[in-house]
N, C-alpha and C positions, 0 to 999 in steps of 0.2 A: 504494500500500500504506500509506503514511504517513497519507494522508487517511482511509482506512478505520479505522486505529487511533485517529486523533484523534477521529473521529465516535463510534466505539465507546466511547472513554474519556469523552467528554462525556455520552453517553447513560447510561453506568454511574454517573457522578457525579450526574446529575439523579435517577436512580432512588434512589440512596442518600440524597440530600438529602430526598426526599419522605418517607422513613421517619424521618429524624431529626426533622423538624418535626412529625410526627404524634404526638399523645399518645393513649394508650389509657385509657379510663375504664371501670372495672368494679368490681363488688363480688361477693363470693361468700359464700353462706350455706349451711351444712351443717345439716340437721335430722335428729336421731336420736330415735326413739321408744324410751323406756325402759319396758319392759313392767311391771317390778316396781313402779315408782312411778307408772305411768300418766302420764308426763310427756313432752312434746316439748322437747328441748334444742336450742337454736339457737347456732351459732357463726358470727359474721359477720366477714369479712375485708374491710377497706376501706383504700385508699391514704391514708396520713397527710396528705400535702400536699393531696390532693383534698378530703378532709373538712374540713381546716382552712380551705381557700378557701370551701367551701360554708357553713360556720357562722361564718365571718369571725372566727376567733380563732386566735391564735398557738399552734402545737402545743407550745411550751415553757411555756405558761401553766399555772399550778397547776390551774385549773378545766377544762382541755381535755378530760379523760376524762369528766367529769360532763356537759359540753356535748355530747359525742359520744353518750353514752347517751340524753340527752334528745332529740337529733336522730333517732336510730334509733327511739326510742319513738314519735315523731311521724310517722315515715315507713315503718313496718312494722306491718301488721295481719294477724291470723291468725283464720280461721274454721274450726272443725271441725264438720262436718255442719251447715253454715249457722249455727252458733252462734258469736258472737265470743268469743275467748279473751283473758284478761288476761295480758300479758307481765310477767314478773318478771325484773329485771336481776340477774345473779349476779356480774358482774365485767366488767372490761375491762383491756386491756393495750396499751401503745404499744411496739412493737418495731421501731425504725428506720423503714422506709418503710411499715409496716403497723400498723393499729389493729385489734385483736381485740376484739369485743364479744360477751359471753356472756349469754344470757337463756333463759327457759323458760316454758312454759305447762303448768300442772298440771291434774289432773282430766280427763284424756283417756282414757276407758275403751276406746273403739273408734273407728276412723276409717273412714267410708265415702267421705267427700269432705273435701278440704283445700283451702281457698281462701286465697290470700295476696295482699295488696296491698303492693307493694314500690316505693316512690318514692325510695329512697336515691339522692341526687345527681342525680336526673333533672331537677330544676329548675335545677341549676347547670351541668350539662354535657349539651348536646343529644344527644350520641352515647353517653351512658352506657348500659351494659348490666349488668344485675344477674342473676346466676345463683343458683338455689336448688336444692340437691340433697337429696332426702328419702329416708331409709331407714326403712321401716316394715314390721315383721314379715317380713323377708327380701325385701321388694320395694324396688326403687329407682325413683325418678321424678325428673325434672329439669324445672324451670320456668325460663323466661327472661322478663325484664322490660325494657322500654325505653319511651321516650316514645310515648304512644298505646296502649301495652299495659302498664298499670300493675297490672292484676289478672289472676291466673291461677288455675286450679283443676284438681286432679287427683282421680281416683277410685281407690279401692282395693277 
């Protein structure tokens, strides 16, 4: 009986240790269509330490948020009805373990297809997963991105 408890205890410890050493890499972006202003508003949530590692800058540095904005601008592209859209950054905020980046694309009258290229942290972390949730005129769509699948498209 003691041997079974001992083996069970070791097995449980090994399972728990495998979770402790594993790090989860992800970002999440919420996209809302604002009909009145014909604008797509983007809110991206990224882990502070992960983005700091990727852009190789200390998160306490004064220019950290500006570098994060530049990084997101270089790693996130939007096409509406196969036409590229310019992203305008409206703000960012570091809140503990999370960096929030806010940006938008204006002049979006109607969407039949939305294509996004999202390579946020994919170069730095091989197991990175990026999720994008889209709300457009009462419809919800979700995209996921990872290495090898950096571009995704949905139709409305």
